[in-house]
N, C-alpha and C positions, 0 to 999 in steps of 0.2 A: 275786452269784446273779440270775438273770433275774427280772423283774417278773411274768412269766407266773404264773399260779396253779396250773398243772399240775406236780406234782413227782412224779418216778419214783424208787422206792427199788428198788435191786438188791442182794441178798445173795450175796456169792461166796465160794467156797471153792477155792483153786488153779484160777483161772479160766483159760479160753481168751481170751487177750488180744485176739485179732483180732475175737472175737465181742462182747466186752465193749465195744471201740472203736466197732463198728458202732452198738451202742445209744446210746453217748455222742455220736456224730455225728448219729444221725437226731432225737434230741431236743435239739438244738444250740439251740433257741428256749425250751427250758424248763429246769427244775432236775433235775438228776440226783444222788442220793445213792448211792455204793456204799459198803456195809457190808462189809468184808473179815474173814473167818473164818480166813484163811490164816495159818500161821506164817511169819515173814519177809516179804519183799517180792516179790510175784508180778508186780507191774505193770511189769517192765522194758520199755521202748519205749512205753507207755501215754501218750497226748497227754490229759492230763486236760481242759484247756480251762477258761474262767472259770466255766462254768455248772455245773461238777461239783465235788462236794466227795467225798473218801475218808475213811471213818471206819474205823480199824483197830482189831481187838479183839486182845487179847493171846494169847487162844486161841480154839478152835473152840466157841463158845457155842450153835450150832445155829442152824437157819433161823428160828424164831420169835424168839429172842433178838436176832438180827441184825437182822431186820425191824422188831422193836418199836424197837430204837436209831434205826434210820433214820426211821422215821416220827415218833418223838418229836422228831427233828431238825427235819424237815419242817414239822410242825404248830407248833414253837416259832418257826419262821421264816416265817409267814404262810401256809402251806398250808391250802387248804378240804378238798382230796381228794388221796389219796396213792395211786399206782399202784405196787402191790408186784408185781415181776417176779422170776422165776428168771434165773440167768445163762445158762441154755441157751435162751432164747426168741429169738424173731426177728420182726421188722416189715417190712413193706413201705412205701415211701414214701407210699403211699396210706392206710395204717392209722394214721400218726402223727396227721395232723390230724383224721381221724375220732375217735381216742381223745382228743384234745385237746379237740374240741368236746362230744363226748358226756359226758365224765367231769366236765366243769364243772357240768353240769346235776344231777349226783346229790347228794341231801341224805339222811341219814338211811338210808343203804344200803350193801350191800355188793353189788359187781356185777362181772362179768367176761365174757370171751368162752367160756370152758371151763366147762360145767355139769356138776355131779355129783348122784348120787343115792345114798340111804343105804338099803341093803337091809334091809326090815323083819324079815327072818327072822334074819340074823346081825348086823345093824348094821355091816356092813362098807360101804367106800365103792365106788362105781362110775362111771368116767368114760366108759363106752361105752353108757349106758343110752338107751332110746327112750321114757321116760316123759315125760309133761308136767309134773310136778311136779319142782321144783328144790329140791334139799335143801342144796346148797351150792356155792360158787363154788371152782374149782380155784386153789391158791395160785400157779400158774404165772404167772397175770395176774390180780390182785385189786384193784379199786378200792375203798377205804375212806375214807368221809367222816370228818370231824373229831369229830363227834357220836358215831359208832360207836366209834371209839378211845377217847374219854373215857370212855364208858360201860362198855366191856368190858376196857379197859387193854390191848388188842391180843392177841396170840397168846399162849396158855398154852405158856411155855418149857420145861415139863417134857417135853413131847413130842421135842424135840431136832430131829426130822424126820419128817414123815409124820403125817397126821391132824390137824394145827394148824389147816389152812384149813377142815376140816368142824367142828372144835371152835369156832371163831370164829364161824362161821355159826351155829351151833346156840344159842350164848349171845346173838348179835345178834337172831336170831329172838325169843328168849324174852324180851328186853328191849324188843320192840315195833319193832324195825327189820325192813326188807324185804331180801329176796334177790332180785337181778334180773339178768337176762341183758344183756350189753352187747355191741353189734355192733361187731366190729373186723376188718374184711376184710384178709387178708394176715397176720394173727397166726399165729405156729407156735410149738409148744412141741416142742424136738427131743430131748426124753428118750426113751432107747431102751425101748421097750415091753418088750422080753425080757430086760431087766436083772434077774436074779434073784441077785445077790451075796449072801453070807451076812449081811454087815451090813445091807443093806436088808431083808431077811427079818426078821431080828431085830427091827428097829425097827418094821416093819409088824405084826408079831404082839404085840409089847409094847404098842405104842400102840393097836392094835386093842382089846386087852383092857381098856387104861385108858379108851378112848372108851367101851366098853360098860358099863363100871361106873359111869361118870359121866352117862350119857344114856338107856341102852336100859331097857325095860321089865323088870319082876322075871324073868319067865320066860325072856327072852333072856339076862339076866345069868347066871342058873343054868346055862343050855347052854353058853354061850360060856366061862364060868369053867373048865370042865372040857375043852372042846373046843379052846381055843386053845393052852393050855399043850402039849397032846398033840401038836398040829401043829407046835409050834416044836420039841419034843423030837425 
């Protein structure tokens, strides 16, 4: 693996090999850990290269569990900060050195280019907000320092997918760490905003309720305890 202290962790499930190859090639001066939740071997034709390692899971353990495994590997091998990215993100050639430079300076923080806000009425997450307050960093690209990982033990794996990024930031902030914006020009997250599949709706609703029960004020808990199951039904 590279001596560079920048480590990229990418959790995949039935990935687009071409997109994944671009990430590996762009970060050729760094360390890339791919944690694969797919069944079988989806990496036909993937050129792994020396700076990249693939950790395969026997089953789809969810985004948080995959990211935790990748981060644990990176920190065990000398990382000080780990950049956790989704498999559907893209970087420009200009954004890579910027990410490499700025992420090195981060200590006791969770940071990233996509900021989120938690609605105080429903305690739901919002990535389209116009507020100054930063509630959390989107898991699409999240820089996590070693001390944050050690204190929080990483993502809460019970979420499986969705809300684990907001949960981690809430726990990190409670433990005295900061949540910060990180400028990464040329970064894009290509998730389809209109994707409203049944599985996605289920996990969003289920995890929203779990997030509310864990962090929200009492009056919000009472209201959402009845509202969310009705919406899901």
